[in-house]
N, C-alpha and C positions, 0 to 999 in steps of 0.2 A: 517438329514438321517444318518442312520447308515452306509449304505456303504461310503459314501464321509468321512465319519471320518475314516473309516477304511483305505481307499485309503490316507489320509493325513498322518495315522500312518505308512503306508508302506513306503511311500516316505521318511519319517524323518530317518526311520532305514536302509535304503539300498542306500541313497544317494551316498555315498562312492563308492560302488560298481557298482551299477546300477542306470541309470535314466529311471524311471518308472513313466509313466503318466496315469493317471485315469481320464476320464472326463464323466461326467453326465450332460448331458443337460436337464433333466427332471427327472422324476421318471421312465418314459418309455422308455430312452435311454441310451445306455453309449458305450465308448469305451476304452479298456486298450491298452495302447501301450508302449514297451521297446525304449525308444528313440534313444538309440546308435545303437541298432543292427535292428531295423526297425520292429521287431516281434510285432504282433497287432492283437486283434480281430476283428477290423475294427468295423465300426459303427453297432450295434444292436439296434432294436428298435420294441416297440409292444406297446400295451395297452390294458387294460382290457375292452373287449366289448362282446356283445352279438348280432348277426345278424340273423334275420329270414325272409326270401325272398321267397313267394311264387304266383304263379299266371298263368294264362293260356290266349290264346287270338287266336281267329280265324277269317280269313276273307279274302276278296280279295283285292289286292293292294300292295301297297310296306311297307317293315319292316325293321328296324336298330334297333340294341341292342350293348350298350356298357358296359362292364364290367371290371373293375380293382379294385382286393381286393390284400392286404399285410399284414400280421401281423406275424413280426418275420420271414420273409421270407418264409412264407407258404403262397403261391401265386395262385391267379386265374385271369384270363385275359381271355374275352370272346367277341368277335366281328361277329355281323351277319349282313348282308346289302342284303335284296332281292329285285330284280326288280320285276315288275307287276307280281302278279299270286295269286295262292291260296295258304293259308298257316294257319297250325294249331302247335301252341307250348304251353309247360308248364314247368315251371320250379320251382324248391326248393332247396333254398341255406340256411344252418345253419351254423352257426360259433359262439364259443367260446374260448375267448382269456383271460389269465390270466397275466398281467404283474406288480403284487402287490409285489412280493418276491424281497428281495435284492440281489444283485449280490455278491457272494462270492470270494473274490481273496487271494491267497495265496503264499508266496514265501518262498522257501527252498534252502539253501545252500547244495551242496553235498559235505560230508566229504573228505578232503584231496585234494581238487580240486577247480578250479575257476568257476565251473559250478553252474548256478542257475537254479532252475525248477518255473516255473510260471503256477500256475492253476487258471482256471477262470472257476465258477459253476454257469451257468445260469439256473433256473426254471423259465421259461417264458412257460407255457404249451398255445398250439393251437391245437384246432381241429376244421375242417371244411368238411362240406358234402355237396356236389353240384349234382343235377340231372337235365336233360333236356331230354325232347321228342320233335322231330319235324318232320313236314311233310309238303312238299313244291314240287309244281308243277308249272312251269314259265317261263319266259323270261331267268333267270338266278339268280342264289343266291350264297354267299360268306359266309362260316361259319367257324370260327376257334375258338379253345379254346386250353389254355395250361396253365397246373396246376405245380406250381414248391414247393419243400420241400427241402430248404437249399441245393441247388447243384443239386438235384435229379428234373427231369422234365418228363412230360409225356402230349400228346396233339394230336391233328387231325385237319386238315385244309381243307374243301370244297372250291373249284372255279371252274369258269365256268359250272356250275352244272345245269341241268334243273328239274332235278329231285332228291330231296332228302327225305330219312325217316331213322330218327335216333333215337336211344335212349342210353344216356350217364348218366354213374352214376361216381362220384370220392369222394375218401374218404380220408382225408390227416391229418396227426396226428404228433405232435413235443411236446414229453414228458418235455425234458430237454437237455441242451446242457453243453458239457465240452470242455473247451481249453486247451491246455498243450502246453507249450514252454520250451524249455531247452538252455540255452544261457552261453556262455564263457564270462565271464567278461573281459578277457585279450585281445581276440580277436573281440570280438563282434559277433563270428559266432553262427548261429542259428542252434543247433546242432538237435533238434526235434522241430518240428510244428504239432501238430495234432488237428484237429477238429473231436469231437466226437458226433454230436446230436444223441439222440434216437427219430427215426422219423420211420413212415410208409407213404407209397404211394400206393394207390389201385385205378384202373380205370378199367372202363370195357365199351366196346361199341360193339354196333350192329347198323349195319346201312346197306342200299343200296341206290346206287348214279348211275347218269348218269352224267361223266364230269371228273374231276380230284380230287383225294382224296390223303392227305399225311397223314402219320401216323408216329409219332416219340416217342421216350423214351430215356432217360439216368438216368443211375444210378452213383452216386460219392461217395467213400468213402473216409475221411482222405485226401480232397484236389484233389484227382485224379480219373479219370473218369474210372469205372471198370466194366462198362456195357452199351451198347448203341446200338440203330438200329433205321432205317427209312424204312419204304415201301410208295412206289408212285404208285398210279393206274389210269391209263387212261382208259376212257370206262363206261362198266355199270358193278358195282361189288357189291357182298355182301359183307360185313365184319364182323366179330366178331373177338373182341380181349379182353382179360383180362390180366391186368398187376399188381403184387402185389411186391415192393420192401420196403424192411425193413433194419434198420441199428440200432440195439439196443446198440449204443456206449455207454460206462460207463467209469469211471477211477476206475481201477483196484486197485490205491492206497487207495480208499475209502469202496470199496465193495469186499467181501470177494469170494463171485461167484454171477452167474447171479441169483440164487435164490432168495437172498438176493435182489438184483438190482429191480427185476420184482415186489418185494412187493410193492415197493414204486412209480410204474409208475402211472400217471396221465390219466384216462380212460382205464387203462390195457395196456398191451404191445403189444399183437399179435391180438388182437379182431379186426374183419372185421364186420361192419355192416349185418345183416341178409340177406338183398337186395342183396348181392353179391353170396350170397351160391351157386345158381344155375350154376354160372359162373367159380366156381373154380377149377372143375375138366378137 
């Protein structure tokens, strides 16, 4: 594998100055670590896959639903538990992931110093679209969804709920990711630690419920939370929310400007599925 050979070459060249460990359990997972300082990308993993799930159901009685999906930290979790009542629901989940590309690792020594720059370029794109509609009337329903995209998250929880009508759509995309670390070889100090995923998360919710509802979101950039919020509703409420979070992270040493960067985006950089358009304004 080219990546493994490249990793061995790097170790041979820089062993005197830095101890850089590059491990790859298989073609779909890796971790790059500078041993002395502790700088690391952490374990990154994905796989090349297609997922297409559609269906609907309607009836009287009890219902439960469990979903867990995680491709390169593009995640979906859903839990539904309904006691005796009338329920109708439909869902659609599509996902495409590509983990075939090699990971590019580069090491540069800054002239006149003992500072080294490590860059890791990961091009493992993921795109996921998930929609659900649900109508319930009965004794009690618990319904929770949570979508995550490389430190961003958004989701809604309903509990102690007797009446629930909801329509939810989510679209998450990861184009590629850059890691940048600058390390001083004398002190092993981490001078720069950057995480630059090119990501987009869109979430649309329209619901009416009687009981308790909790809506939350969080946006993170470069290891830090930059934007977050949470709302809790007790009683009978109609809720309409649209969230769009983007972070077109890129390595400025490789691309001269964002126009050049956007030309190589997988599935586009800022496009959102057409079913979101009525909710964007």
